[in-house]
Structures are given as structure tokens and as C-alpha cells.
C-alpha positions as CSV (number, residue, x, y, z in Angstrom):
1,M,-13.8,-23.1,6.3
2,D,-14.2,-25.4,9.3
3,D,-11.5,-23.3,11.1
4,E,-13.8,-20.3,11.2
5,A,-16.4,-22.3,13.1
6,D,-14.5,-22.1,16.3
7,I,-13.7,-18.4,15.9
8,A,-16.2,-15.8,17.0
9,P,-18.0,-13.9,14.2
10,A,-16.4,-10.6,15.2
11,Q,-13.0,-12.2,15.3
12,A,-13.5,-13.8,11.9
13,Q,-14.5,-10.5,10.5
14,E,-11.4,-8.8,11.9
15,L,-9.2,-11.6,10.4
16,R,-10.8,-11.1,7.0
17,R,-10.3,-7.3,7.3
18,R,-6.6,-7.7,8.2
19,L,-6.0,-10.1,5.3
20,A,-7.9,-7.8,2.9
21,V,-5.7,-4.9,3.9
22,A,-2.6,-7.0,3.6
23,A,-3.7,-8.0,0.1
24,A,-4.4,-4.4,-0.8
25,L,-0.9,-3.3,0.4
26,R,0.7,-6.0,-1.7
27,R,-1.2,-4.7,-4.8
28,L,0.0,-1.2,-4.0
29,A,3.6,-2.4,-3.7
30,Q,3.5,-3.8,-7.3
31,D,3.2,-0.3,-8.8
32,A,5.2,1.7,-6.2
33,P,8.9,2.6,-6.3
34,V,11.2,0.2,-4.5
35,S,11.6,2.4,-1.4
36,E,7.8,2.6,-0.9
37,A,7.1,-1.0,-2.0
38,S,9.3,-2.4,0.8
39,L,7.3,-0.5,3.4
40,Y,4.0,-1.8,1.9
41,V,5.3,-5.4,1.9
42,A,6.6,-5.1,5.4
43,A,3.2,-3.7,6.6
44,A,1.4,-6.5,4.7
45,N,3.6,-9.1,6.3
46,A,3.0,-7.7,9.8
47,L,-0.8,-7.7,9.2
48,A,-0.7,-11.3,7.9
49,R,1.4,-12.5,10.9
50,S,-1.0,-10.7,13.4
51,A,-4.0,-12.4,11.6
52,A,-2.2,-15.8,11.9
53,R,-1.6,-15.2,15.6
54,M,-5.2,-14.2,16.1
55,A,-6.3,-17.5,14.4
56,G,-3.9,-19.5,16.5
57,L,-1.7,-20.5,13.6
58,L,1.4,-18.8,15.2
59,P,2.4,-18.6,18.8
60,E,1.8,-15.4,20.7
61,L,4.7,-13.0,21.0
62,P,6.6,-13.2,24.3
63,E,6.1,-10.4,26.8
64,E,8.7,-7.7,26.3
65,R,11.0,-7.3,29.2
66,R,11.0,-3.8,30.7
67,E,14.6,-3.9,32.0
68,R,17.0,-3.7,29.2
69,M,20.1,-2.6,31.2
70,G,21.5,-6.2,31.3
71,P,24.5,-6.7,33.5
72,Y,25.6,-3.1,33.3
73,R,25.4,-0.7,36.2
74,P,24.5,2.9,35.8
75,V,27.6,5.2,35.5
76,D,28.0,7.9,38.0
77,M,28.8,11.0,35.8
78,R,29.4,13.4,38.7
79,I,32.9,14.8,38.9
């Protein structure tokens, strides 16, 4: 647990909470119908990835670009 030494106590507690919720979601997925289980597992994976990012084990997500138009120009719909 030397990795937790360089993490602030509040951040370490948040990491443990996220991982505990992810584990609980995986347990729920075991008894749920397939349609629900896939949602539980996806949410658990997202929580585990966010905890890994918080701990510095994964790189941060890149900033989302606001302009999604690409090379296209707006179409003038006036007749």
C-alpha cells in the first residue's frame, strides 16, 4: 500500500469508494438478466477506469473538441 502514501487521504477514500461501488455493481450483474447485467458491468468498468485515472495508472482523457463540423460547411437551406 505504498502507492496510497503519495495520495491525499480524501483522494484515497474516494478511490476506495469508487472501487467498492464497482465491485458491488459486478456482484449485481451476476444475478441480473443479460440486458441489465451489461449495463452494470459497463458502469463498473467506467468507475474502475476513473479510479485508475485518479491514481495516475491511466493517462487523463484528452480534452473534447467543441467543433465537430469537420471540413463541412453549413448548408444554406433558403430557397
